[in-house]
Residue frames relative to the residue before (quaternion, step in Angstrom):
aa qw qx qy qz dx dy dz
M 1.0000 0.0000 0.0000 0.0000 0.00 0.00 0.00
P 0.3106 -0.8012 0.4789 0.1797 3.66 -0.44 1.14
V 0.5770 0.5932 -0.3963 0.3976 3.64 1.13 -0.45
T 0.1504 -0.8246 0.5434 0.0467 3.56 -0.66 1.13
S 0.8184 0.0557 -0.0053 0.5719 3.60 1.16 -0.43
V 0.0181 0.7538 -0.6566 0.0176 3.55 -1.10 0.87
T 0.1208 0.8093 -0.5607 0.1267 3.60 -0.46 1.18
S 0.1693 -0.7573 0.6206 0.1124 3.54 -1.18 0.63
D 0.1350 -0.7808 0.6081 0.0484 3.55 -1.13 0.72
A 0.3161 -0.7861 0.5060 0.1616 3.57 -0.37 1.27
E 0.6243 0.5560 -0.3477 0.4246 3.59 1.11 -0.57
T 0.7682 0.3204 -0.1788 0.5246 3.58 0.94 -0.88
L 0.3599 -0.7591 0.4622 0.2841 3.58 1.36 -0.06
T 0.5094 0.6394 -0.4185 0.3957 3.55 0.90 0.97
L 0.1612 -0.7219 0.6628 0.1162 3.49 -1.38 0.50
T 0.0839 -0.8254 0.5582 -0.0104 3.57 -0.60 1.17
V 0.0482 -0.7759 0.6290 -0.0025 3.54 -0.91 1.00
I 0.0958 -0.7880 0.6078 0.0222 3.58 -0.87 1.01
A 0.0161 0.7928 -0.6074 0.0466 3.57 -0.91 0.96
D 0.2045 -0.7782 0.5865 0.0929 3.56 -1.02 0.85
Y 0.0918 -0.8093 0.5802 0.0000 3.56 -0.97 0.95
L 0.4236 -0.7117 0.5103 0.2315 3.55 -1.13 0.72
V 0.5558 0.5438 -0.4199 0.4681 3.57 0.89 1.00
T 0.6301 -0.5353 0.3984 0.3972 3.55 -1.27 0.25
V 0.6435 -0.5049 0.4041 0.4096 3.55 -1.28 0.34
E 0.6309 0.5496 -0.3335 0.4344 3.58 1.03 -0.82
R 0.6641 0.4921 -0.3108 0.4692 3.59 0.94 -0.85
L 0.6495 0.5100 -0.3178 0.4659 3.59 0.99 -0.80
W 0.6317 0.5375 -0.3271 0.4527 3.58 0.99 -0.84
D 0.6435 0.5434 -0.3225 0.4319 3.58 0.93 -0.91
A 0.6151 0.5609 -0.3472 0.4319 3.59 1.08 -0.69
Y 0.6940 0.4345 -0.2675 0.5080 3.59 1.16 -0.56
A 0.6570 0.5273 -0.3112 0.4398 3.59 1.13 -0.61
D 0.7168 0.4377 -0.2314 0.4910 3.58 1.07 -0.76
P 0.4039 -0.7388 0.4713 0.2625 3.65 -0.51 1.07
R 0.6045 0.5622 -0.3682 0.4276 3.62 1.07 -0.60
Q 0.7034 0.4611 -0.2649 0.4716 3.56 1.08 -0.72
I 0.6800 0.4896 -0.3111 0.4484 3.59 0.83 -0.92
E 0.5607 0.6071 -0.3818 0.4139 3.58 1.18 -0.53
K 0.6917 0.5219 -0.2792 0.4139 3.56 1.03 -0.77
F 0.7986 0.2349 -0.1657 0.5288 3.59 1.21 -0.13
W 0.5977 0.5664 -0.3965 0.4058 3.64 1.13 -0.28
G 0.6707 0.3601 -0.3267 0.5601 3.49 0.11 1.36
P 0.5830 -0.5841 0.4188 0.3789 3.59 -1.05 0.64
E 0.6527 -0.4961 0.3864 0.4225 3.55 -1.22 0.40
G 0.7728 0.2863 -0.2424 0.5119 3.56 -0.81 1.03
W 0.7142 0.3486 -0.2277 0.5626 3.58 1.34 -0.05
P 0.0348 -0.8372 0.5457 0.0120 3.64 0.50 1.10
A 0.3859 -0.7378 0.5170 0.1986 3.54 -1.13 0.72
T 0.1491 -0.7293 0.6565 0.1220 3.52 -1.35 0.42
F 0.1602 -0.7960 0.5800 0.0652 3.59 -0.58 1.18
T 0.1682 -0.7909 0.5832 0.0778 3.58 -0.65 1.12
R 0.7670 0.1025 -0.0845 0.6278 3.56 1.32 -0.10
H 0.1133 0.7840 -0.6008 0.1072 3.57 -0.94 0.89
D 0.0746 0.8181 -0.5564 0.1245 3.55 0.35 1.34
M 0.0438 -0.8525 0.5207 0.0099 3.58 0.26 1.21
A 0.4732 0.5845 -0.4983 0.4316 3.51 0.37 1.40
V 0.6508 -0.5252 0.3592 0.4142 3.58 -1.15 0.57
G 0.7896 0.2448 -0.2226 0.5168 3.56 -0.76 1.10
G 0.5717 0.6047 -0.3733 0.4101 3.57 1.27 -0.26
R 0.3075 -0.7490 0.5614 0.1711 3.54 -1.32 0.23
S 0.1711 -0.7113 0.6622 0.1617 3.48 -1.37 0.35
E 0.0556 -0.7697 0.6356 0.0228 3.54 -1.10 0.77
Y 0.1004 0.8103 -0.5621 0.1315 3.56 -0.79 1.00
W 0.1353 -0.7403 0.6367 0.1683 3.48 -1.38 0.08
M 0.2812 -0.7152 0.6117 0.1876 3.54 -1.25 0.51
T 0.2275 -0.7938 0.5552 0.0995 3.57 -0.90 0.94
G 0.3199 -0.7740 0.5222 0.1609 3.56 -0.68 1.13
P 0.7312 -0.4425 0.2983 0.4249 3.58 -1.28 0.23
D 0.7295 0.4055 -0.2354 0.4980 3.60 1.11 -0.65
G 0.6373 -0.5492 0.3217 0.4343 3.58 1.28 0.20
T 0.4478 0.6886 -0.4543 0.3449 3.58 1.26 -0.08
R 0.2066 -0.7824 0.5773 0.1091 3.56 -1.01 0.85
S 0.1057 -0.7519 0.6486 0.0530 3.53 -1.07 0.88
R 0.1801 -0.8345 0.5179 0.0554 3.59 -0.51 1.21
G 0.0032 0.8005 -0.5991 0.0157 3.52 -1.18 0.65
W 0.1721 -0.7732 0.6010 0.1062 3.56 -1.33 0.14
W 0.1740 -0.7342 0.6421 0.1356 3.52 -1.37 0.39
R 0.0985 -0.7239 0.6698 0.1325 3.53 -1.31 0.40
F 0.3542 -0.7768 0.4876 0.1826 3.55 -0.61 1.17
R 0.2046 -0.7876 0.5761 0.0767 3.55 -0.75 1.15
T 0.7944 0.0226 0.0271 0.6064 3.58 1.04 -0.83
V 0.0387 0.7640 -0.6438 0.0186 3.57 -1.04 0.81
E 0.0514 0.7679 -0.6331 0.0832 3.57 -0.55 1.22
P 0.4119 -0.7690 0.4194 0.2510 3.59 -0.07 1.31
Y 0.8635 0.0819 -0.1301 0.4803 3.50 -1.03 1.09
R 0.7276 0.3988 -0.2589 0.4946 3.60 1.22 0.29
L 0.8410 -0.0730 0.1300 0.5201 3.61 0.66 -1.04
I 0.0096 -0.7382 0.6743 0.0202 3.53 -1.22 0.75
E 0.0283 -0.7783 0.6272 0.0092 3.58 -0.94 0.90
V 0.0150 0.8161 -0.5750 0.0556 3.56 -0.77 1.03
E 0.3688 -0.5963 0.6392 0.3160 3.48 -1.43 0.24
D 0.1314 -0.8108 0.5702 0.0148 3.57 -0.84 0.99
G 0.1302 0.8158 -0.5527 0.1101 3.55 -0.76 1.00
F 0.5325 -0.6095 0.4902 0.3236 3.53 -1.38 0.04
S 0.2240 -0.7568 0.5977 0.1405 3.55 -1.24 0.51
G 0.4690 -0.6448 0.5208 0.3051 3.54 -1.28 0.43
D 0.7370 -0.4027 0.2979 0.4539 3.56 -1.29 -0.07
D 0.6633 0.4987 -0.3008 0.4699 3.58 1.19 -0.48
G 0.5635 -0.6271 0.3724 0.3879 3.57 1.29 0.01
E 0.5673 0.5909 -0.3820 0.4279 3.58 1.26 -0.18
P 0.6315 -0.5485 0.3793 0.3957 3.62 -1.11 0.63
N 0.3504 -0.7243 0.5611 0.1944 3.56 -0.97 0.93
K 0.2400 -0.8286 0.4929 0.1134 3.57 -0.15 1.30
S 0.5862 0.5722 -0.3803 0.4292 3.58 1.24 -0.16
M 0.6798 0.4261 -0.2741 0.5303 3.58 1.30 -0.18
P 0.5522 -0.6399 0.4155 0.3363 3.60 -1.06 0.67
T 0.3075 -0.7000 0.6131 0.1989 3.51 -1.32 0.54
M 0.1826 -0.8016 0.5653 0.0678 3.56 -0.90 0.97
R 0.3209 -0.6788 0.6059 0.2630 3.53 -1.36 0.05
M 0.0773 -0.8047 0.5885 0.0127 3.56 -0.77 1.05
V 0.1144 -0.7800 0.6138 0.0425 3.56 -0.97 0.91
F 0.1288 -0.7860 0.6037 0.0343 3.56 -0.74 1.15
N 0.0988 -0.7946 0.5984 0.0283 3.57 -0.73 1.10
F 0.1406 -0.7665 0.6240 0.0570 3.57 -1.04 0.89
E 0.1098 0.8077 -0.5725 0.0883 3.58 -0.78 0.97
K 0.5103 -0.6485 0.4849 0.2897 3.53 -1.18 0.69
T 0.0975 -0.7711 0.6268 0.0551 3.57 -1.10 0.76
A 0.7030 -0.4599 0.3286 0.4315 3.56 -1.30 0.17
K 0.7715 0.3452 -0.1798 0.5033 3.59 1.07 -0.69
G 0.8048 -0.1428 0.1102 0.5655 3.59 1.21 -0.14
S 0.6571 -0.4744 0.3737 0.4512 3.57 -0.39 -1.22
R 0.2424 -0.7471 0.6025 0.1419 3.53 -1.29 0.48
F 0.1647 -0.7623 0.6218 0.0719 3.53 -1.05 0.91
T 0.0387 -0.7895 0.6125 -0.0066 3.56 -0.83 1.03
S 0.0994 -0.7852 0.6109 0.0215 3.55 -0.77 1.11
V 0.0372 -0.7830 0.6209 -0.0042 3.57 -0.79 1.06
T 0.1446 -0.7857 0.5994 0.0494 3.56 -0.65 1.18
H 0.1676 -0.7812 0.5974 0.0684 3.57 -0.82 1.07
F 0.2214 -0.7978 0.5527 0.0952 3.58 -0.66 1.14
P 0.5239 -0.6648 0.4303 0.3137 3.62 -1.05 0.66
S 0.8049 0.0099 0.0202 0.5930 3.60 1.17 -0.47
I 0.6276 -0.5261 0.4047 0.4069 3.56 -1.27 0.30
E 0.6121 0.5514 -0.3482 0.4473 3.59 1.12 -0.66
A 0.6584 0.4956 -0.3059 0.4768 3.56 0.97 -0.86
M 0.6358 0.5293 -0.3258 0.4576 3.57 0.99 -0.81
D 0.6643 0.4986 -0.3031 0.4671 3.59 0.88 -0.93
Q 0.6404 0.5445 -0.3227 0.4351 3.57 0.95 -0.90
L 0.7369 0.4301 -0.2407 0.4626 3.59 0.80 -1.01
V 0.6077 0.5296 -0.3572 0.4718 3.58 1.08 -0.61
K 0.6581 0.4997 -0.3072 0.4721 3.59 1.00 -0.81
M 0.6372 0.5210 -0.3213 0.4683 3.58 1.18 -0.53
G 0.5929 -0.6151 0.3445 0.3891 3.58 1.29 -0.06
M 0.2687 0.8055 -0.4989 0.1734 3.58 1.18 0.45
M 0.6386 0.5301 -0.3381 0.4437 3.61 0.94 -0.81
E 0.6883 0.4684 -0.2809 0.4774 3.55 0.87 -0.97
G 0.6389 0.5490 -0.3232 0.4312 3.56 1.05 -0.79
L 0.6674 0.4888 -0.3010 0.4743 3.58 0.92 -0.89
K 0.6450 0.5184 -0.3236 0.4588 3.56 0.95 -0.83
S 0.6610 0.4990 -0.3032 0.4714 3.57 0.96 -0.86
A 0.6519 0.5288 -0.3159 0.4423 3.58 0.95 -0.90
L 0.7184 0.4516 -0.2605 0.4606 3.57 0.73 -1.05
G 0.6152 0.5639 -0.3421 0.4318 3.56 1.18 -0.48
Q 0.6488 0.5332 -0.3125 0.4440 3.59 1.27 -0.27
I 0.5068 0.7015 -0.4075 0.2916 3.60 1.22 -0.27
D 0.5443 0.6525 -0.4100 0.3316 3.61 1.02 -0.69
A 0.6750 0.4948 -0.3067 0.4533 3.59 0.88 -0.91
V 0.6395 0.5138 -0.3217 0.4727 3.59 1.06 -0.73
L 0.6690 0.5046 -0.3016 0.4547 3.59 0.91 -0.90
A 0.6765 0.5015 -0.2892 0.4552 3.56 1.06 -0.71
D 0.6286 0.5391 -0.3309 0.4525 3.59 1.22 -0.44
L 0.0447 -0.8385 0.5429 -0.0157 3.57 0.11 1.29
V 0.6126 0.5815 -0.3432 0.4110 3.57 1.21 -0.44
S 0.7019 0.4955 -0.2823 0.4268 3.58 0.76 -1.05
F 0.7877 0.3120 -0.1495 0.5097 3.58 1.05 -0.72
A 0.3119 0.7739 -0.4987 0.2348 3.60 1.21 0.37
A 0.5359 -0.6406 0.4474 0.3199 3.56 -1.03 0.78
S 0.6379 0.5612 -0.3246 0.4157 3.58 1.15 -0.52
R 0.4955 0.6674 -0.4379 0.3426 3.61 1.22 -0.16
A 0.5238 -0.6462 0.4628 0.3064 3.54 -1.13 0.71
T 0.7127 -0.4119 0.3406 0.4543 3.55 -1.36 0.05
E 0.0562 -0.8078 0.5863 -0.0222 3.56 -0.88 1.03
S 0.2286 -0.7569 0.5948 0.1451 3.55 -1.21 0.54
Q 0.0721 -0.7713 0.6314 0.0355 3.53 -1.23 0.59
I 0.3475 -0.7286 0.5516 0.2102 3.59 -0.78 1.01
L 0.2207 -0.7951 0.5567 0.0956 3.57 -0.76 1.10
S 0.7844 -0.0795 0.0923 0.6082 3.57 1.03 -0.81
D 0.7518 -0.3761 0.2726 0.4681 3.57 -1.27 -0.12
T 0.8023 0.2683 -0.1344 0.5160 3.59 1.07 -0.60
Q 0.7233 0.4310 -0.2467 0.4798 3.61 1.21 -0.06
V 0.0694 -0.7561 0.6506 0.0142 3.51 -1.15 0.87
R 0.1758 -0.7634 0.6087 0.1255 3.59 -1.04 0.75
V 0.1112 -0.7699 0.6271 0.0401 3.55 -0.90 1.02
R 0.0081 0.8123 -0.5826 0.0269 3.58 -0.88 0.89
R 0.0811 0.7631 -0.6388 0.0551 3.48 -1.29 0.55
A 0.3062 -0.7320 0.5750 0.1994 3.60 -0.82 0.95
I 0.1273 -0.7913 0.5967 0.0390 3.56 -0.76 1.10
R 0.3186 -0.7509 0.5473 0.1872 3.56 -0.64 1.13
G 0.5018 0.6148 -0.4505 0.4090 3.54 -0.12 1.29
R 0.5424 -0.6205 0.4521 0.3412 3.58 -1.09 -0.57
F 0.6499 -0.5192 0.3946 0.3903 3.53 -1.34 0.25
G 0.7238 0.5310 -0.3117 0.3115 3.51 -1.35 0.13
D 0.5840 0.5730 -0.3980 0.4150 3.63 1.11 -0.30
S 0.3149 -0.7687 0.5346 0.1550 3.56 -1.18 0.57
Y 0.0962 -0.7711 0.6256 0.0694 3.55 -1.33 0.32
R 0.1683 -0.7651 0.6052 0.1417 3.56 -1.28 0.20
Y 0.4502 -0.6867 0.5088 0.2587 3.55 -1.19 0.63
E 0.4818 0.6266 -0.4967 0.3586 3.60 0.02 1.27
W 0.0148 -0.8050 0.5919 -0.0387 3.54 -0.91 0.99
A 0.0436 0.7714 -0.6348 0.0056 3.56 -1.31 0.38
A 0.5772 -0.5569 0.4618 0.3787 3.55 -1.27 0.42
V 0.7026 -0.4717 0.3178 0.4275 3.56 -1.25 0.36
D 0.7201 0.4331 -0.2546 0.4786 3.59 1.00 -0.75
G 0.6156 -0.5909 0.3276 0.4057 3.58 1.28 0.18
S 0.5652 0.5967 -0.3854 0.4196 3.59 1.27 -0.07
Q 0.7869 0.3435 -0.2496 0.4477 3.53 -1.40 0.06
R 0.2447 0.7965 -0.5187 0.1916 3.56 1.05 0.71
F 0.1375 0.7603 -0.6297 0.0803 3.54 -1.07 0.79
G 0.0675 0.8097 -0.5796 0.0621 3.53 -1.17 0.41
F 0.4419 -0.6778 0.5293 0.2552 3.50 -1.35 -0.19
E 0.1320 -0.7672 0.6217 0.0867 3.52 -1.23 0.51
G 0.1372 0.7968 -0.5793 0.1039 3.54 -1.16 0.51
E 0.4554 -0.6620 0.5224 0.2854 3.53 -1.34 -0.19
L 0.4148 -0.6653 0.5594 0.2690 3.54 -1.17 0.64
L 0.2073 -0.8133 0.5362 0.0895 3.56 -0.47 1.22
E 0.7864 -0.0093 0.0356 0.6166 3.57 1.02 -0.82
S 0.0534 -0.7956 0.6031 0.0215 3.55 -1.12 0.67
G 0.0562 0.7847 -0.6139 0.0648 3.54 -0.82 1.03
P 0.0422 -0.8498 0.5250 0.0215 3.59 0.64 1.14
P 0.6601 -0.2213 -0.7082 -0.1172 1.50 -2.07 1.40
H 0.5370 0.6909 -0.3566 0.3275 3.59 1.18 0.37
R 0.8410 0.1248 0.0213 0.5259 3.59 0.99 -0.73
A 0.0826 0.7687 -0.6325 0.0466 3.55 -1.15 0.72
V 0.1337 -0.7632 0.6275 0.0767 3.56 -1.08 0.78
T 0.0365 0.8113 -0.5788 0.0736 3.57 -0.73 1.07
T 0.3596 -0.6321 0.6127 0.3094 3.49 -1.36 0.20
E 0.0996 -0.7986 0.5923 0.0389 3.56 -1.17 0.50
R 0.0696 0.7792 -0.6170 0.0857 3.54 -0.89 1.00
M 0.4675 -0.6720 0.4916 0.2969 3.57 -0.92 0.88
I 0.5156 -0.6717 0.4390 0.3004 3.57 -0.80 1.02
G 0.8316 0.2073 -0.1723 0.4856 3.55 -0.86 1.03
V 0.6522 0.4829 -0.3120 0.4942 3.58 1.28 0.03
E 0.3575 -0.7428 0.5282 0.2036 3.58 -0.75 1.04
G 0.5233 0.6336 -0.4725 0.3184 3.55 -1.24 0.43
P 0.6620 -0.5205 0.3580 0.4033 3.58 -1.24 0.33
A 0.4800 -0.6636 0.4991 0.2830 3.53 -1.16 0.69
V 0.4008 -0.6512 0.5772 0.2866 3.52 -1.32 0.36
T 0.2973 -0.7307 0.5825 0.1962 3.59 -1.12 0.63
N 0.1371 -0.8070 0.5735 0.0323 3.57 -0.71 1.12
L 0.1080 -0.7620 0.6365 0.0507 3.56 -0.86 1.02
M 0.0486 -0.8243 0.5636 -0.0214 3.57 -0.34 1.26
T 0.0415 -0.7819 0.6218 0.0164 3.56 -0.99 0.89
L 0.1776 -0.7491 0.6315 0.0925 3.54 -1.21 0.70
V 0.0060 -0.8104 0.5827 -0.0601 3.57 -0.63 1.15
S 0.4301 -0.6960 0.5147 0.2563 3.56 -0.95 0.89
V 0.0314 0.7670 -0.6393 0.0456 3.56 -0.87 1.03
K 0.7505 -0.4267 0.2497 0.4386 3.57 -1.25 0.29
E 0.7390 0.4365 -0.2329 0.4572 3.58 0.89 -0.94
G 0.7720 -0.2770 0.1913 0.5391 3.62 1.18 -0.20
T 0.7076 -0.3834 0.3349 0.4900 3.56 -0.55 -1.21
L 0.2347 -0.7594 0.5923 0.1322 3.56 -0.84 1.00
L 0.1451 -0.7865 0.5987 0.0431 3.55 -0.63 1.20
T 0.0174 0.7927 -0.6074 0.0495 3.57 -0.78 1.05
I 0.0586 -0.7844 0.6171 0.0209 3.58 -0.96 0.89
V 0.1407 -0.7470 0.6442 0.0850 3.57 -0.87 0.98
M 0.1411 -0.8153 0.5610 0.0246 3.55 -0.57 1.24
T 0.1271 -0.7967 0.5888 0.0484 3.59 -0.74 1.04
Y 0.1673 -0.8104 0.5598 0.0425 3.55 -0.58 1.24
A 0.6471 -0.5393 0.3796 0.3825 3.54 -1.29 0.29
S 0.8073 -0.0296 0.0506 0.5872 3.59 1.09 -0.61
R 0.6611 -0.4874 0.3884 0.4177 3.53 -1.32 0.19
E 0.6344 0.5468 -0.3313 0.4345 3.58 1.01 -0.82
V 0.6541 0.4943 -0.3126 0.4798 3.58 0.96 -0.83
R 0.6179 0.5544 -0.3385 0.4430 3.57 0.97 -0.85
D 0.7098 0.4631 -0.2650 0.4599 3.58 0.79 -1.05
M 0.6183 0.5456 -0.3436 0.4494 3.57 1.06 -0.72
V 0.6767 0.4893 -0.2924 0.4661 3.58 0.92 -0.93
L 0.6552 0.5039 -0.3219 0.4617 3.59 0.90 -0.86
G 0.6613 0.5357 -0.3012 0.4300 3.57 1.08 -0.70
T 0.5809 0.6029 -0.3743 0.3987 3.59 1.24 -0.17
G 0.5217 -0.6124 0.4322 0.4075 3.59 1.24 -0.26
M 0.2078 0.8338 -0.4869 0.1564 3.55 1.26 0.46
V 0.6844 0.5040 -0.3066 0.4286 3.58 0.79 -0.99
D 0.6420 0.5114 -0.3275 0.4680 3.59 0.97 -0.79
G 0.6507 0.5143 -0.3130 0.4627 3.56 1.00 -0.79
M 0.6372 0.5230 -0.3211 0.4662 3.57 1.03 -0.80
E 0.6239 0.5447 -0.3423 0.4438 3.58 1.02 -0.77
Q 0.6402 0.5188 -0.3322 0.4591 3.59 0.95 -0.81
S 0.6680 0.4967 -0.2993 0.4664 3.57 0.97 -0.85
Y 0.6858 0.4806 -0.2951 0.4600 3.59 0.88 -0.90
A 0.6071 0.5417 -0.3587 0.4576 3.58 1.08 -0.64
R 0.6547 0.4923 -0.3083 0.4837 3.58 1.02 -0.79
L 0.6218 0.5355 -0.3321 0.4650 3.58 1.04 -0.82
E 0.6512 0.5244 -0.3158 0.4486 3.57 0.92 -0.90
R 0.6473 0.5159 -0.3284 0.4550 3.59 0.95 -0.83
E 0.6639 0.5045 -0.3041 0.4607 3.56 0.98 -0.82
V 0.6343 0.5311 -0.3239 0.4589 3.57 1.03 -0.83
L 0.6771 0.4888 -0.2973 0.4629 3.56 0.93 -0.89
K 0.6070 0.5499 -0.3583 0.4480 3.58 1.07 -0.62
A 0.7202 0.4569 -0.2402 0.4636 3.54 1.01 -0.89
A 0.5432 0.6508 -0.3968 0.3520 3.59 1.21 -0.38
């Protein structure tokens, strides 16, 4: 069990959890930066999380739900206030309703995650700041102390799994819901390069591509776009792309929201993920050439 200390202080309205791990700070940081990894421990044992958004940059947001043994969902969100790679993350932390919107009847907290190197590996310190003694009492009675201890105690298995989260893995997809798919690929390179959705054979034939609109832009970490295949009728897909710095380079994640489950399955059945891998592999080669 990596958790070494759990303490609450009614005077400062804080809850502090300290955990020590036998891995580098960089490896521990990656577990929080990668939505596939944080899902496996952010939540008490038996309550796995699903992150539909994880924009780990100042001003970015995370949105997730935890699923209990009976199928019950508990939703939450973060807003990132500070991100200092391999050292510090500060977020506003709150609850969401079934509609995904912030639950204003529940308190919002401030959480500060510190990462530091130790003689044997790394130390993680989480300090939760409550807005009032009433809010602190309410959340402690709901089991927050036990929940954090249980959650952080699950990280060892994630940190030890170097194969599933290796930067060398190809483009992968994960179904999040009936209408959402997340595609991820770690690209060894840097932020800021651009790409476009258009392809053609060497002789210029068989051209096809995609068109859409930029809905939101938060360079160099986040972009939200619509996407529609040129010449094909039907509703557009909404793509939320995030770029996060990890030890091996840049982790690219796209959450795709389709109009229906049928459309989602039809698109996945086209071999989309394999095609994306070919494009990202070429992008990675170009990025490394320019580095």
